[in-house]
Predicted model as a PDB file, atoms N, CA, C, CB and O in Angstrom, pLDDT in the B-factor column:
MODEL        1                                                                  
ATOM      1  N   MET A   1     -10.460  16.411   6.765  1.00 47.00           N  
ATOM      2  CA  MET A   1      -9.342  15.545   7.038  1.00 47.00           C  
ATOM      3  C   MET A   1      -9.193  14.485   5.894  1.00 47.00           C  
ATOM      4  CB  MET A   1      -9.535  14.856   8.428  1.00 47.00           C  
ATOM      5  O   MET A   1     -10.182  13.907   5.443  1.00 47.00           O  
ATOM      6  N   VAL A   2      -8.010  14.268   5.471  1.00 65.00           N  
ATOM      7  CA  VAL A   2      -7.766  13.255   4.420  1.00 65.00           C  
ATOM      8  C   VAL A   2      -7.619  11.917   5.055  1.00 65.00           C  
ATOM      9  CB  VAL A   2      -6.511  13.585   3.583  1.00 65.00           C  
ATOM     10  O   VAL A   2      -6.893  11.770   6.038  1.00 65.00           O  
ATOM     11  N   ASN A   3      -8.310  10.902   4.502  1.00 87.00           N  
ATOM     12  CA  ASN A   3      -8.131   9.583   5.081  1.00 87.00           C  
ATOM     13  C   ASN A   3      -6.851   8.960   4.547  1.00 87.00           C  
ATOM     14  CB  ASN A   3      -9.341   8.685   4.780  1.00 87.00           C  
ATOM     15  O   ASN A   3      -6.253   9.479   3.606  1.00 87.00           O  
ATOM     16  N   ALA A   4      -6.429   7.853   5.140  1.00 87.00           N  
ATOM     17  CA  ALA A   4      -5.166   7.215   4.797  1.00 87.00           C  
ATOM     18  C   ALA A   4      -5.097   6.741   3.345  1.00 87.00           C  
ATOM     19  CB  ALA A   4      -4.932   6.053   5.710  1.00 87.00           C  
ATOM     20  O   ALA A   4      -4.055   6.853   2.699  1.00 87.00           O  
ATOM     21  N   TYR A   5      -6.213   6.209   2.837  1.00 92.00           N  
ATOM     22  CA  TYR A   5      -6.299   5.692   1.484  1.00 92.00           C  
ATOM     23  C   TYR A   5      -6.113   6.898   0.479  1.00 92.00           C  
ATOM     24  CB  TYR A   5      -7.702   4.943   1.263  1.00 92.00           C  
ATOM     25  O   TYR A   5      -5.387   6.779  -0.508  1.00 92.00           O  
ATOM     26  N   SER A   6      -6.763   8.006   0.753  1.00 93.00           N  
ATOM     27  CA  SER A   6      -6.642   9.135  -0.144  1.00 93.00           C  
ATOM     28  C   SER A   6      -5.213   9.700  -0.147  1.00 93.00           C  
ATOM     29  CB  SER A   6      -7.638  10.217   0.248  1.00 93.00           C  
ATOM     30  O   SER A   6      -4.697  10.106  -1.189  1.00 93.00           O  
ATOM     31  N   LYS A   7      -4.608   9.716   0.996  1.00 93.00           N  
ATOM     32  CA  LYS A   7      -3.220  10.147   1.120  1.00 93.00           C  
ATOM     33  C   LYS A   7      -2.284   9.205   0.359  1.00 93.00           C  
ATOM     34  CB  LYS A   7      -2.816  10.219   2.599  1.00 93.00           C  
ATOM     35  O   LYS A   7      -1.373   9.646  -0.342  1.00 93.00           O  
ATOM     36  N   LEU A   8      -2.523   7.924   0.509  1.00 95.00           N  
ATOM     37  CA  LEU A   8      -1.702   6.929  -0.195  1.00 95.00           C  
ATOM     38  C   LEU A   8      -1.830   7.117  -1.688  1.00 95.00           C  
ATOM     39  CB  LEU A   8      -2.108   5.495   0.196  1.00 95.00           C  
ATOM     40  O   LEU A   8      -0.822   7.140  -2.393  1.00 95.00           O  
ATOM     41  N   LYS A   9      -3.039   7.252  -2.184  1.00 95.00           N  
ATOM     42  CA  LYS A   9      -3.247   7.463  -3.625  1.00 95.00           C  
ATOM     43  C   LYS A   9      -2.586   8.760  -4.113  1.00 95.00           C  
ATOM     44  CB  LYS A   9      -4.753   7.496  -3.941  1.00 95.00           C  
ATOM     45  O   LYS A   9      -1.973   8.798  -5.180  1.00 95.00           O  
ATOM     46  N   ALA A  10      -2.723   9.791  -3.327  1.00 95.00           N  
ATOM     47  CA  ALA A  10      -2.031  11.065  -3.686  1.00 95.00           C  
ATOM     48  C   ALA A  10      -0.508  10.904  -3.712  1.00 95.00           C  
ATOM     49  CB  ALA A  10      -2.409  12.184  -2.679  1.00 95.00           C  
ATOM     50  O   ALA A  10       0.164  11.424  -4.603  1.00 95.00           O  
ATOM     51  N   ASP A  11       0.021  10.188  -2.740  1.00 96.00           N  
ATOM     52  CA  ASP A  11       1.488   9.961  -2.752  1.00 96.00           C  
ATOM     53  C   ASP A  11       1.925   9.120  -3.939  1.00 96.00           C  
ATOM     54  CB  ASP A  11       1.934   9.275  -1.457  1.00 96.00           C  
ATOM     55  O   ASP A  11       2.955   9.391  -4.557  1.00 96.00           O  
ATOM     56  N   LEU A  12       1.152   8.116  -4.248  1.00 96.00           N  
ATOM     57  CA  LEU A  12       1.446   7.301  -5.454  1.00 96.00           C  
ATOM     58  C   LEU A  12       1.404   8.169  -6.729  1.00 96.00           C  
ATOM     59  CB  LEU A  12       0.421   6.121  -5.578  1.00 96.00           C  
ATOM     60  O   LEU A  12       2.302   8.083  -7.566  1.00 96.00           O  
ATOM     61  N   LYS A  13       0.355   9.004  -6.872  1.00 96.00           N  
ATOM     62  CA  LYS A  13       0.214   9.842  -7.996  1.00 96.00           C  
ATOM     63  C   LYS A  13       1.399  10.779  -8.131  1.00 96.00           C  
ATOM     64  CB  LYS A  13      -1.056  10.599  -7.905  1.00 96.00           C  
ATOM     65  O   LYS A  13       1.896  10.998  -9.236  1.00 96.00           O  
ATOM     66  N   SER A  14       1.863  11.342  -7.004  1.00 96.00           N  
ATOM     67  CA  SER A  14       3.022  12.260  -7.016  1.00 96.00           C  
ATOM     68  C   SER A  14       4.253  11.496  -7.526  1.00 96.00           C  
ATOM     69  CB  SER A  14       3.292  12.859  -5.572  1.00 96.00           C  
ATOM     70  O   SER A  14       5.126  12.071  -8.175  1.00 96.00           O  
ATOM     71  N   ALA A  15       4.309  10.171  -7.216  1.00 95.00           N  
ATOM     72  CA  ALA A  15       5.438   9.381  -7.637  1.00 95.00           C  
ATOM     73  C   ALA A  15       5.292   8.822  -9.042  1.00 95.00           C  
ATOM     74  CB  ALA A  15       5.648   8.274  -6.681  1.00 95.00           C  
ATOM     75  O   ALA A  15       6.179   8.129  -9.539  1.00 95.00           O  
ATOM     76  N   GLY A  16       4.155   9.130  -9.687  1.00 96.00           N  
ATOM     77  CA  GLY A  16       3.888   8.677 -11.021  1.00 96.00           C  
ATOM     78  C   GLY A  16       3.501   7.199 -11.101  1.00 96.00           C  
ATOM     79  O   GLY A  16       3.741   6.530 -12.106  1.00 96.00           O  
ATOM     80  N   VAL A  17       2.895   6.709 -10.014  1.00 97.00           N  
ATOM     81  CA  VAL A  17       2.548   5.304  -9.912  1.00 97.00           C  
ATOM     82  C   VAL A  17       1.019   5.189  -9.766  1.00 97.00           C  
ATOM     83  CB  VAL A  17       3.290   4.630  -8.704  1.00 97.00           C  
ATOM     84  O   VAL A  17       0.395   6.033  -9.122  1.00 97.00           O  
ATOM     85  N   THR A  18       0.423   4.157 -10.356  1.00 97.00           N  
ATOM     86  CA  THR A  18      -1.002   3.891 -10.134  1.00 97.00           C  
ATOM     87  C   THR A  18      -1.165   2.499  -9.439  1.00 97.00           C  
ATOM     88  CB  THR A  18      -1.795   3.936 -11.516  1.00 97.00           C  
ATOM     89  O   THR A  18      -0.262   1.663  -9.448  1.00 97.00           O  
ATOM     90  N   LEU A  19      -2.313   2.315  -8.867  1.00 97.00           N  
ATOM     91  CA  LEU A  19      -2.584   1.014  -8.259  1.00 97.00           C  
ATOM     92  C   LEU A  19      -2.660  -0.076  -9.391  1.00 97.00           C  
ATOM     93  CB  LEU A  19      -3.942   1.070  -7.415  1.00 97.00           C  
ATOM     94  O   LEU A  19      -2.319  -1.240  -9.181  1.00 97.00           O  
ATOM     95  N   ARG A  20      -3.106   0.350 -10.548  1.00 97.00           N  
ATOM     96  CA  ARG A  20      -3.178  -0.619 -11.676  1.00 97.00           C  
ATOM     97  C   ARG A  20      -1.777  -1.013 -12.123  1.00 97.00           C  
ATOM     98  CB  ARG A  20      -3.971  -0.018 -12.882  1.00 97.00           C  
ATOM     99  O   ARG A  20      -1.545  -2.167 -12.484  1.00 97.00           O  
ATOM    100  N   SER A  21      -0.857  -0.083 -12.105  1.00 97.00           N  
ATOM    101  CA  SER A  21       0.524  -0.459 -12.546  1.00 97.00           C  
ATOM    102  C   SER A  21       1.151  -1.393 -11.496  1.00 97.00           C  
ATOM    103  CB  SER A  21       1.440   0.838 -12.751  1.00 97.00           C  
ATOM    104  O   SER A  21       1.872  -2.331 -11.836  1.00 97.00           O  
ATOM    105  N   ILE A  22       0.869  -1.123 -10.243  1.00 98.00           N  
ATOM    106  CA  ILE A  22       1.369  -2.104  -9.245  1.00 98.00           C  
ATOM    107  C   ILE A  22       0.795  -3.460  -9.427  1.00 98.00           C  
ATOM    108  CB  ILE A  22       1.070  -1.648  -7.856  1.00 98.00           C  
ATOM    109  O   ILE A  22       1.499  -4.463  -9.308  1.00 98.00           O  
ATOM    110  N   ALA A  23      -0.516  -3.514  -9.724  1.00 98.00           N  
ATOM    111  CA  ALA A  23      -1.228  -4.778  -9.933  1.00 98.00           C  
ATOM    112  C   ALA A  23      -0.562  -5.527 -11.090  1.00 98.00           C  
ATOM    113  CB  ALA A  23      -2.753  -4.529 -10.228  1.00 98.00           C  
ATOM    114  O   ALA A  23      -0.292  -6.724 -10.989  1.00 98.00           O  
ATOM    115  N   ARG A  24      -0.307  -4.829 -12.162  1.00 98.00           N  
ATOM    116  CA  ARG A  24       0.386  -5.449 -13.318  1.00 98.00           C  
ATOM    117  C   ARG A  24       1.738  -5.987 -12.937  1.00 98.00           C  
ATOM    118  CB  ARG A  24       0.549  -4.445 -14.451  1.00 98.00           C  
ATOM    119  O   ARG A  24       2.079  -7.118 -13.283  1.00 98.00           O  
ATOM    120  N   ASP A  25       2.527  -5.180 -12.219  1.00 97.00           N  
ATOM    121  CA  ASP A  25       3.897  -5.587 -11.877  1.00 97.00           C  
ATOM    122  C   ASP A  25       3.901  -6.782 -10.903  1.00 97.00           C  
ATOM    123  CB  ASP A  25       4.667  -4.396 -11.256  1.00 97.00           C  
ATOM    124  O   ASP A  25       4.801  -7.620 -10.963  1.00 97.00           O  
ATOM    125  N   VAL A  26       2.926  -6.863 -10.029  1.00 97.00           N  
ATOM    126  CA  VAL A  26       2.911  -7.954  -9.044  1.00 97.00           C  
ATOM    127  C   VAL A  26       2.140  -9.155  -9.605  1.00 97.00           C  
ATOM    128  CB  VAL A  26       2.273  -7.478  -7.701  1.00 97.00           C  
ATOM    129  O   VAL A  26       2.256 -10.251  -9.058  1.00 97.00           O  
ATOM    130  N   GLY A  27       1.369  -8.987 -10.664  1.00 98.00           N  
ATOM    131  CA  GLY A  27       0.622 -10.073 -11.281  1.00 98.00           C  
ATOM    132  C   GLY A  27      -0.638 -10.436 -10.541  1.00 98.00           C  
ATOM    133  O   GLY A  27      -1.006 -11.609 -10.468  1.00 98.00           O  
ATOM    134  N   VAL A  28      -1.316  -9.419  -9.980  1.00 98.00           N  
ATOM    135  CA  VAL A  28      -2.562  -9.612  -9.315  1.00 98.00           C  
ATOM    136  C   VAL A  28      -3.582  -8.662  -9.877  1.00 98.00           C  
ATOM    137  CB  VAL A  28      -2.413  -9.431  -7.830  1.00 98.00           C  
ATOM    138  O   VAL A  28      -3.238  -7.799 -10.685  1.00 98.00           O  
ATOM    139  N   SER A  29      -4.815  -8.792  -9.478  1.00 98.00           N  
ATOM    140  CA  SER A  29      -5.917  -7.931  -9.982  1.00 98.00           C  
ATOM    141  C   SER A  29      -5.781  -6.512  -9.357  1.00 98.00           C  
ATOM    142  CB  SER A  29      -7.346  -8.571  -9.626  1.00 98.00           C  
ATOM    143  O   SER A  29      -5.224  -6.330  -8.275  1.00 98.00           O  
ATOM    144  N   HIS A  30      -6.309  -5.553 -10.083  1.00 97.00           N  
ATOM    145  CA  HIS A  30      -6.383  -4.199  -9.593  1.00 97.00           C  
ATOM    146  C   HIS A  30      -7.167  -4.161  -8.300  1.00 97.00           C  
ATOM    147  CB  HIS A  30      -7.011  -3.284 -10.631  1.00 97.00           C  
ATOM    148  O   HIS A  30      -6.816  -3.432  -7.373  1.00 97.00           O  
ATOM    149  N   THR A  31      -8.227  -4.946  -8.239  1.00 97.00           N  
ATOM    150  CA  THR A  31      -9.100  -5.006  -7.043  1.00 97.00           C  
ATOM    151  C   THR A  31      -8.320  -5.457  -5.836  1.00 97.00           C  
ATOM    152  CB  THR A  31     -10.289  -5.952  -7.272  1.00 97.00           C  
ATOM    153  O   THR A  31      -8.483  -4.925  -4.738  1.00 97.00           O  
ATOM    154  N   ALA A  32      -7.437  -6.484  -6.053  1.00 98.00           N  
ATOM    155  CA  ALA A  32      -6.602  -6.951  -4.879  1.00 98.00           C  
ATOM    156  C   ALA A  32      -5.750  -5.845  -4.338  1.00 98.00           C  
ATOM    157  CB  ALA A  32      -5.683  -8.133  -5.275  1.00 98.00           C  
ATOM    158  O   ALA A  32      -5.654  -5.677  -3.123  1.00 98.00           O  
ATOM    159  N   VAL A  33      -5.123  -5.077  -5.216  1.00 98.00           N  
ATOM    160  CA  VAL A  33      -4.240  -3.977  -4.755  1.00 98.00           C  
ATOM    161  C   VAL A  33      -5.086  -2.895  -4.109  1.00 98.00           C  
ATOM    162  CB  VAL A  33      -3.404  -3.377  -5.942  1.00 98.00           C  
ATOM    163  O   VAL A  33      -4.690  -2.361  -3.072  1.00 98.00           O  
ATOM    164  N   THR A  34      -6.226  -2.552  -4.673  1.00 97.00           N  
ATOM    165  CA  THR A  34      -7.078  -1.542  -4.082  1.00 97.00           C  
ATOM    166  C   THR A  34      -7.581  -2.006  -2.700  1.00 97.00           C  
ATOM    167  CB  THR A  34      -8.264  -1.231  -5.021  1.00 97.00           C  
ATOM    168  O   THR A  34      -7.631  -1.205  -1.767  1.00 97.00           O  
ATOM    169  N   ASP A  35      -7.942  -3.255  -2.566  1.00 97.00           N  
ATOM    170  CA  ASP A  35      -8.428  -3.770  -1.246  1.00 97.00           C  
ATOM    171  C   ASP A  35      -7.314  -3.692  -0.195  1.00 97.00           C  
ATOM    172  CB  ASP A  35      -8.930  -5.258  -1.377  1.00 97.00           C  
ATOM    173  O   ASP A  35      -7.571  -3.363   0.964  1.00 97.00           O  
ATOM    174  N   VAL A  36      -6.128  -3.984  -0.590  1.00 96.00           N  
ATOM    175  CA  VAL A  36      -5.001  -3.872   0.369  1.00 96.00           C  
ATOM    176  C   VAL A  36      -4.715  -2.426   0.734  1.00 96.00           C  
ATOM    177  CB  VAL A  36      -3.732  -4.511  -0.213  1.00 96.00           C  
ATOM    178  O   VAL A  36      -4.510  -2.078   1.897  1.00 96.00           O  
ATOM    179  N   ALA A  37      -4.708  -1.598  -0.300  1.00 95.00           N  
ATOM    180  CA  ALA A  37      -4.465  -0.148  -0.027  1.00 95.00           C  
ATOM    181  C   ALA A  37      -5.527   0.474   0.883  1.00 95.00           C  
ATOM    182  CB  ALA A  37      -4.425   0.638  -1.350  1.00 95.00           C  
ATOM    183  O   ALA A  37      -5.219   1.333   1.709  1.00 95.00           O  
ATOM    184  N   ARG A  38      -6.744   0.045   0.732  1.00 93.00           N  
ATOM    185  CA  ARG A  38      -7.848   0.523   1.572  1.00 93.00           C  
ATOM    186  C   ARG A  38      -7.881  -0.096   2.966  1.00 93.00           C  
ATOM    187  CB  ARG A  38      -9.149   0.248   0.889  1.00 93.00           C  
ATOM    188  O   ARG A  38      -8.524   0.434   3.872  1.00 93.00           O  
ATOM    189  N   GLY A  39      -7.201  -1.195   3.127  1.00 89.00           N  
ATOM    190  CA  GLY A  39      -7.203  -1.899   4.399  1.00 89.00           C  
ATOM    191  C   GLY A  39      -8.252  -2.920   4.546  1.00 89.00           C  
ATOM    192  O   GLY A  39      -8.493  -3.396   5.655  1.00 89.00           O  
ATOM    193  N   ALA A  40      -8.912  -3.297   3.454  1.00 93.00           N  
ATOM    194  CA  ALA A  40      -9.929  -4.334   3.459  1.00 93.00           C  
ATOM    195  C   ALA A  40      -9.353  -5.728   3.491  1.00 93.00           C  
ATOM    196  CB  ALA A  40     -10.803  -4.190   2.269  1.00 93.00           C  
ATOM    197  O   ALA A  40      -9.989  -6.664   3.974  1.00 93.00           O  
ATOM    198  N   ARG A  41      -8.124  -5.867   2.967  1.00 94.00           N  
ATOM    199  CA  ARG A  41      -7.373  -7.115   2.933  1.00 94.00           C  
ATOM    200  C   ARG A  41      -5.940  -6.875   3.320  1.00 94.00           C  
ATOM    201  CB  ARG A  41      -7.443  -7.755   1.558  1.00 94.00           C  
ATOM    202  O   ARG A  41      -5.457  -5.743   3.324  1.00 94.00           O  
ATOM    203  N   ARG A  42      -5.256  -7.973   3.651  1.00 94.00           N  
ATOM    204  CA  ARG A  42      -3.798  -7.903   3.913  1.00 94.00           C  
ATOM    205  C   ARG A  42      -3.101  -8.830   2.953  1.00 94.00           C  
ATOM    206  CB  ARG A  42      -3.449  -8.283   5.397  1.00 94.00           C  
ATOM    207  O   ARG A  42      -3.531  -9.958   2.712  1.00 94.00           O  
ATOM    208  N   SER A  43      -2.033  -8.334   2.424  1.00 96.00           N  
ATOM    209  CA  SER A  43      -1.126  -9.147   1.599  1.00 96.00           C  
ATOM    210  C   SER A  43       0.244  -8.506   1.741  1.00 96.00           C  
ATOM    211  CB  SER A  43      -1.592  -9.223   0.066  1.00 96.00           C  
ATOM    212  O   SER A  43       0.475  -7.384   1.289  1.00 96.00           O  
ATOM    213  N   ARG A  44       1.130  -9.226   2.367  1.00 96.00           N  
ATOM    214  CA  ARG A  44       2.484  -8.714   2.608  1.00 96.00           C  
ATOM    215  C   ARG A  44       3.163  -8.392   1.277  1.00 96.00           C  
ATOM    216  CB  ARG A  44       3.328  -9.744   3.413  1.00 96.00           C  
ATOM    217  O   ARG A  44       3.889  -7.403   1.174  1.00 96.00           O  
ATOM    218  N   ARG A  45       2.934  -9.209   0.274  1.00 97.00           N  
ATOM    219  CA  ARG A  45       3.532  -9.012  -1.047  1.00 97.00           C  
ATOM    220  C   ARG A  45       3.040  -7.680  -1.665  1.00 97.00           C  
ATOM    221  CB  ARG A  45       3.185 -10.215  -1.983  1.00 97.00           C  
ATOM    222  O   ARG A  45       3.850  -6.901  -2.167  1.00 97.00           O  
ATOM    223  N   ILE A  46       1.747  -7.424  -1.632  1.00 98.00           N  
ATOM    224  CA  ILE A  46       1.174  -6.203  -2.200  1.00 98.00           C  
ATOM    225  C   ILE A  46       1.543  -5.008  -1.331  1.00 98.00           C  
ATOM    226  CB  ILE A  46      -0.365  -6.324  -2.330  1.00 98.00           C  
ATOM    227  O   ILE A  46       1.870  -3.945  -1.859  1.00 98.00           O  
ATOM    228  N   GLU A  47       1.499  -5.156  -0.049  1.00 97.00           N  
ATOM    229  CA  GLU A  47       1.942  -4.078   0.832  1.00 97.00           C  
ATOM    230  C   GLU A  47       3.394  -3.644   0.510  1.00 97.00           C  
ATOM    231  CB  GLU A  47       1.833  -4.528   2.307  1.00 97.00           C  
ATOM    232  O   GLU A  47       3.718  -2.460   0.413  1.00 97.00           O  
ATOM    233  N   GLN A  48       4.229  -4.665   0.354  1.00 97.00           N  
ATOM    234  CA  GLN A  48       5.639  -4.344   0.059  1.00 97.00           C  
ATOM    235  C   GLN A  48       5.773  -3.681  -1.291  1.00 97.00           C  
ATOM    236  CB  GLN A  48       6.506  -5.606   0.103  1.00 97.00           C  
ATOM    237  O   GLN A  48       6.569  -2.751  -1.429  1.00 97.00           O  
ATOM    238  N   ALA A  49       5.042  -4.109  -2.280  1.00 98.00           N  
ATOM    239  CA  ALA A  49       5.099  -3.544  -3.632  1.00 98.00           C  
ATOM    240  C   ALA A  49       4.684  -2.024  -3.572  1.00 98.00           C  
ATOM    241  CB  ALA A  49       4.138  -4.371  -4.619  1.00 98.00           C  
ATOM    242  O   ALA A  49       5.319  -1.179  -4.202  1.00 98.00           O  
ATOM    243  N   ILE A  50       3.633  -1.721  -2.819  1.00 97.00           N  
ATOM    244  CA  ILE A  50       3.222  -0.341  -2.729  1.00 97.00           C  
ATOM    245  C   ILE A  50       4.290   0.463  -1.982  1.00 97.00           C  
ATOM    246  CB  ILE A  50       1.852  -0.227  -2.030  1.00 97.00           C  
ATOM    247  O   ILE A  50       4.657   1.557  -2.409  1.00 97.00           O  
ATOM    248  N   ALA A  51       4.778  -0.070  -0.890  1.00 97.00           N  
ATOM    249  CA  ALA A  51       5.847   0.639  -0.133  1.00 97.00           C  
ATOM    250  C   ALA A  51       7.096   0.865  -0.972  1.00 97.00           C  
ATOM    251  CB  ALA A  51       6.224  -0.154   1.125  1.00 97.00           C  
ATOM    252  O   ALA A  51       7.729   1.918  -0.893  1.00 97.00           O  
ATOM    253  N   ASP A  52       7.450  -0.156  -1.791  1.00 98.00           N  
ATOM    254  CA  ASP A  52       8.650   0.005  -2.617  1.00 98.00           C  
ATOM    255  C   ASP A  52       8.527   1.177  -3.555  1.00 98.00           C  
ATOM    256  CB  ASP A  52       8.921  -1.253  -3.410  1.00 98.00           C  
ATOM    257  O   ASP A  52       9.482   1.928  -3.756  1.00 98.00           O  
ATOM    258  N   ARG A  53       7.324   1.339  -4.145  1.00 97.00           N  
ATOM    259  CA  ARG A  53       7.077   2.409  -5.099  1.00 97.00           C  
ATOM    260  C   ARG A  53       7.194   3.796  -4.443  1.00 97.00           C  
ATOM    261  CB  ARG A  53       5.694   2.237  -5.724  1.00 97.00           C  
ATOM    262  O   ARG A  53       7.474   4.803  -5.093  1.00 97.00           O  
ATOM    263  N   LEU A  54       6.963   3.791  -3.111  1.00 97.00           N  
ATOM    264  CA  LEU A  54       7.071   5.070  -2.356  1.00 97.00           C  
ATOM    265  C   LEU A  54       8.352   5.195  -1.556  1.00 97.00           C  
ATOM    266  CB  LEU A  54       5.898   5.214  -1.412  1.00 97.00           C  
ATOM    267  O   LEU A  54       8.519   6.105  -0.744  1.00 97.00           O  
ATOM    268  N   ASN A  55       9.255   4.253  -1.809  1.00 97.00           N  
ATOM    269  CA  ASN A  55      10.546   4.292  -1.087  1.00 97.00           C  
ATOM    270  C   ASN A  55      10.374   4.351   0.408  1.00 97.00           C  
ATOM    271  CB  ASN A  55      11.363   5.480  -1.533  1.00 97.00           C  
ATOM    272  O   ASN A  55      11.008   5.170   1.074  1.00 97.00           O  
ATOM    273  N   THR A  56       9.530   3.501   0.945  1.00 96.00           N  
ATOM    274  CA  THR A  56       9.267   3.439   2.376  1.00 96.00           C  
ATOM    275  C   THR A  56       9.063   1.973   2.731  1.00 96.00           C  
ATOM    276  CB  THR A  56       8.018   4.313   2.778  1.00 96.00           C  
ATOM    277  O   THR A  56       9.443   1.078   1.977  1.00 96.00           O  
ATOM    278  N   THR A  57       8.466   1.748   3.875  1.00 96.00           N  
ATOM    279  CA  THR A  57       8.187   0.375   4.373  1.00 96.00           C  
ATOM    280  C   THR A  57       6.706   0.201   4.623  1.00 96.00           C  
ATOM    281  CB  THR A  57       8.980   0.078   5.677  1.00 96.00           C  
ATOM    282  O   THR A  57       6.022   1.192   4.882  1.00 96.00           O  
ATOM    283  N   PRO A  58       6.178  -1.004   4.558  1.00 95.00           N  
ATOM    284  CA  PRO A  58       4.796  -1.196   4.895  1.00 95.00           C  
ATOM    285  C   PRO A  58       4.468  -0.800   6.341  1.00 95.00           C  
ATOM    286  CB  PRO A  58       4.428  -2.619   4.660  1.00 95.00           C  
ATOM    287  O   PRO A  58       3.355  -0.376   6.652  1.00 95.00           O  
ATOM    288  N   GLU A  59       5.487  -0.955   7.226  1.00 93.00           N  
ATOM    289  CA  GLU A  59       5.292  -0.608   8.640  1.00 93.00           C  
ATOM    290  C   GLU A  59       5.007   0.894   8.816  1.00 93.00           C  
ATOM    291  CB  GLU A  59       6.538  -1.007   9.461  1.00 93.00           C  
ATOM    292  O   GLU A  59       4.219   1.303   9.669  1.00 93.00           O  
ATOM    293  N   LEU A  60       5.680   1.699   7.975  1.00 93.00           N  
ATOM    294  CA  LEU A  60       5.430   3.144   8.039  1.00 93.00           C  
ATOM    295  C   LEU A  60       4.127   3.551   7.377  1.00 93.00           C  
ATOM    296  CB  LEU A  60       6.566   3.891   7.395  1.00 93.00           C  
ATOM    297  O   LEU A  60       3.455   4.477   7.831  1.00 93.00           O  
ATOM    298  N   LEU A  61       3.772   2.863   6.309  1.00 92.00           N  
ATOM    299  CA  LEU A  61       2.508   3.157   5.606  1.00 92.00           C  
ATOM    300  C   LEU A  61       1.292   2.753   6.410  1.00 92.00           C  
ATOM    301  CB  LEU A  61       2.475   2.453   4.267  1.00 92.00           C  
ATOM    302  O   LEU A  61       0.295   3.474   6.450  1.00 92.00           O  
ATOM    303  N   TRP A  62       1.376   1.606   7.047  1.00 89.00           N  
ATOM    304  CA  TRP A  62       0.223   1.050   7.806  1.00 89.00           C  
ATOM    305  C   TRP A  62       0.642   0.655   9.190  1.00 89.00           C  
ATOM    306  CB  TRP A  62      -0.384  -0.169   7.087  1.00 89.00           C  
ATOM    307  O   TRP A  62       0.669  -0.532   9.514  1.00 89.00           O  
ATOM    308  N   PRO A  63       0.973   1.626  10.024  1.00 88.00           N  
ATOM    309  CA  PRO A  63       1.426   1.340  11.400  1.00 88.00           C  
ATOM    310  C   PRO A  63       0.404   0.564  12.214  1.00 88.00           C  
ATOM    311  CB  PRO A  63       1.751   2.632  12.117  1.00 88.00           C  
ATOM    312  O   PRO A  63       0.778  -0.218  13.088  1.00 88.00           O  
ATOM    313  N   ASP A  64      -0.885   0.768  11.941  1.00 87.00           N  
ATOM    314  CA  ASP A  64      -1.944   0.037  12.656  1.00 87.00           C  
ATOM    315  C   ASP A  64      -1.897  -1.483  12.361  1.00 87.00           C  
ATOM    316  CB  ASP A  64      -3.329   0.607  12.263  1.00 87.00           C  
ATOM    317  O   ASP A  64      -2.322  -2.289  13.188  1.00 87.00           O  
ATOM    318  N   ARG A  65      -1.384  -1.857  11.191  1.00 86.00           N  
ATOM    319  CA  ARG A  65      -1.295  -3.264  10.827  1.00 86.00           C  
ATOM    320  C   ARG A  65      -0.069  -3.972  11.467  1.00 86.00           C  
ATOM    321  CB  ARG A  65      -1.231  -3.388   9.305  1.00 86.00           C  
ATOM    322  O   ARG A  65      -0.057  -5.195  11.602  1.00 86.00           O  
ATOM    323  N   TYR A  66       0.923  -3.210  11.844  1.00 84.00           N  
ATOM    324  CA  TYR A  66       2.184  -3.849  12.265  1.00 84.00           C  
ATOM    325  C   TYR A  66       2.564  -3.559  13.725  1.00 84.00           C  
ATOM    326  CB  TYR A  66       3.310  -3.388  11.360  1.00 84.00           C  
ATOM    327  O   TYR A  66       3.661  -3.927  14.146  1.00 84.00           O  
ATOM    328  N   GLY A  67       1.732  -2.943  14.467  1.00 77.00           N  
ATOM    329  CA  GLY A  67       2.046  -2.734  15.896  1.00 77.00           C  
ATOM    330  C   GLY A  67       3.115  -1.623  16.012  1.00 77.00           C  
ATOM    331  O   GLY A  67       3.784  -1.274  15.040  1.00 77.00           O  
ATOM    332  N   GLN A  68       3.238  -1.115  17.172  1.00 60.00           N  
ATOM    333  CA  GLN A  68       4.113   0.004  17.442  1.00 60.00           C  
ATOM    334  C   GLN A  68       5.595  -0.295  17.237  1.00 60.00           C  
ATOM    335  CB  GLN A  68       3.894   0.465  18.825  1.00 60.00           C  
ATOM    336  O   GLN A  68       6.341   0.621  16.895  1.00 60.00           O  
ATOM    337  N   GLU A  69       6.057  -1.525  17.428  1.00 53.00           N  
ATOM    338  CA  GLU A  69       7.435  -1.868  17.290  1.00 53.00           C  
ATOM    339  C   GLU A  69       7.853  -2.128  15.839  1.00 53.00           C  
ATOM    340  CB  GLU A  69       7.721  -3.055  18.122  1.00 53.00           C  
ATOM    341  O   GLU A  69       9.031  -2.334  15.548  1.00 53.00           O  
ATOM    342  N   GLY A  70       6.835  -2.113  14.905  1.00 46.00           N  
ATOM    343  CA  GLY A  70       7.138  -2.325  13.524  1.00 46.00           C  
ATOM    344  C   GLY A  70       7.132  -3.799  13.121  1.00 46.00           C  
ATOM    345  O   GLY A  70       7.347  -4.097  11.946  1.00 46.00           O  
ATOM    346  N   GLY A  71       6.904  -4.703  14.016  1.00 49.00           N  
ATOM    347  CA  GLY A  71       6.825  -6.139  13.668  1.00 49.00           C  
ATOM    348  C   GLY A  71       5.415  -6.509  13.265  1.00 49.00           C  
ATOM    349  O   GLY A  71       4.453  -5.884  13.711  1.00 49.00           O  
ATOM    350  N   ALA A  72       5.289  -7.501  12.442  1.00 49.00           N  
ATOM    351  CA  ALA A  72       3.947  -7.955  11.978  1.00 49.00           C  
ATOM    352  C   ALA A  72       3.161  -8.445  13.170  1.00 49.00           C  
ATOM    353  CB  ALA A  72       4.058  -9.094  10.896  1.00 49.00           C  
ATOM    354  O   ALA A  72       3.686  -9.090  14.077  1.00 49.00           O  
ATOM    355  N   THR A  73       1.871  -8.112  13.136  1.00 43.00           N  
ATOM    356  CA  THR A  73       0.977  -8.543  14.209  1.00 43.00           C  
ATOM    357  C   THR A  73       0.151  -9.713  13.789  1.00 43.00           C  
ATOM    358  CB  THR A  73       0.079  -7.420  14.643  1.00 43.00           C  
ATOM    359  O   THR A  73      -0.660 -10.209  14.571  1.00 43.00           O  
TER     360      THR A  73                                                      
ENDMDL                                                                          
END                                                                             
């Protein structure tokens, strides 16, 4: 079974995007973006940047972080 982080990375790769490129665009460290992608940290700004690259929403990428109604918890 593929974990959520592996799927996210595969989806980004398919879109031609890397976590490093997101970090550069947002102006944060690669580690910060990786930590958010793995679920070790939360950052609405980084979550939104990742979601934007995948043409989706943070709520759909990380439903466990946002509750079932899609609102921030």
